N, C-alpha and C positions, 0 to 999 in steps of 0.2 A: 764723456762729454758732459758739460754742464747744461742744466735745463735753462732754457730761455724763459724769462717771465715776460708776460705781456705788459706793456706800458698802458696805463689807462689813456684812453683817447681824450683829446682836448674837449670834445663835445660832452663826454661823461663828467669831466671836471667842472665844466660850466654848469651842468645840470645840478651836480651836487652842491656847488657853491650857491646857486640860486635857491635850492631847497633849504639849505642851512640858513640863508638870509631870511627866507620866509618864516622858518621856525622861530628864529630870533625875533622877528617882527610880531609874530603871534604872541610869543611870551612877553614881549615888551608892551603889548596892548595896541599895536598899530595895525590890527587886522582891518578895521573899518576906516582906513585913511581916505583922503580925498582921491588918491590914485585908484583905490579899490572901486569907488563909486564911478570914476571916469571909465574904468575898464569894463564895468558891468552895468552901465547905465541902462542899456536896452533890456537886459534881463530883468533888472529891478523894476523898470517901467512896465514890462509885460506882466510880471508877477503881481504888481499892485493892481493893474487893470483886471487880471483874472480873479483876484481875491474880491475886488469890488463887484465884479459881475456875479460871482457866486453868492455874495451877500444879497445882492438885488434879486437874484433868482429865488433864493430861500424866502425872502420877504414876499415875493409875488406868489409863491406856492402856498405860504401860510395864509395870505389873504384869500386866495381861491378856495382853500380848504374851509375857511370860516364861512365863506359865501355858500359853498356847497352844503355845509351843515345847516345853515340858516334856511336854505331853500328846501332841504329835506324835512325840516321841522314844519315849514309852511305847507309842504305837500301832505304830510301826515295829518295836519289840521284840516286841510281841504278834503282829504279822503274821508275823515270822520264826519265832516259836515255833509258830504255827499251821501254817506250811508244813512245819516239821520233824516235828511230830506227825502231820500228814497223810501225809508220806512214810513214817514208821514204820508207820502204820496200813495204808497201801497195801501195803507190803512184807509185813506179817503176813498180810493177806488173800490175796495172791498165794501166799505160802508155804503157807497152809492149803489153798488151792485145788489147789496142786500135790500136796500130800499126799493129798487126797481123790481126785484123778485117779489117783495111783499105786495107792491101795488099790482103786479101782473097776476098774482095768485089770489088777490082779494082777501088777504089775511088781515085780521084786525089787530095787528101788533104795532106798537109805537116805538119809536127810537127815543131813548131817554138822553137828553142833552147834558144833564148834570149827573155826576156820580151819586150813588145813594148816600144819604147822611146817616150816621150812627148817633142816636140820641142817648145821652147818659142821664141817669137820674140823679 
């Protein structure tokens, strides 16, 4: 008996013909035809919107990072000012406490307002 060969189905032939036509179109430079844009209009629109949203999000994140960096700088300056003010305050408190102790114990010591001067010859 002879082997029977399967005939390709009509659907398979249509698919092959369509693929060959698409390959020829790509090779001929007709990939981005008006028909392509008509078929994929929603996808292209969604892709453009997504890309614009990502660009906007990146810009927003960069602006917020710069603002955070600026605020951190201001915070470090404010902390150093606080430390210096606290040091001045503590020195005044100690100074006043020493004066009070001097008066309470009737010691004849004076507080010198100006630092000592060094005289050169």
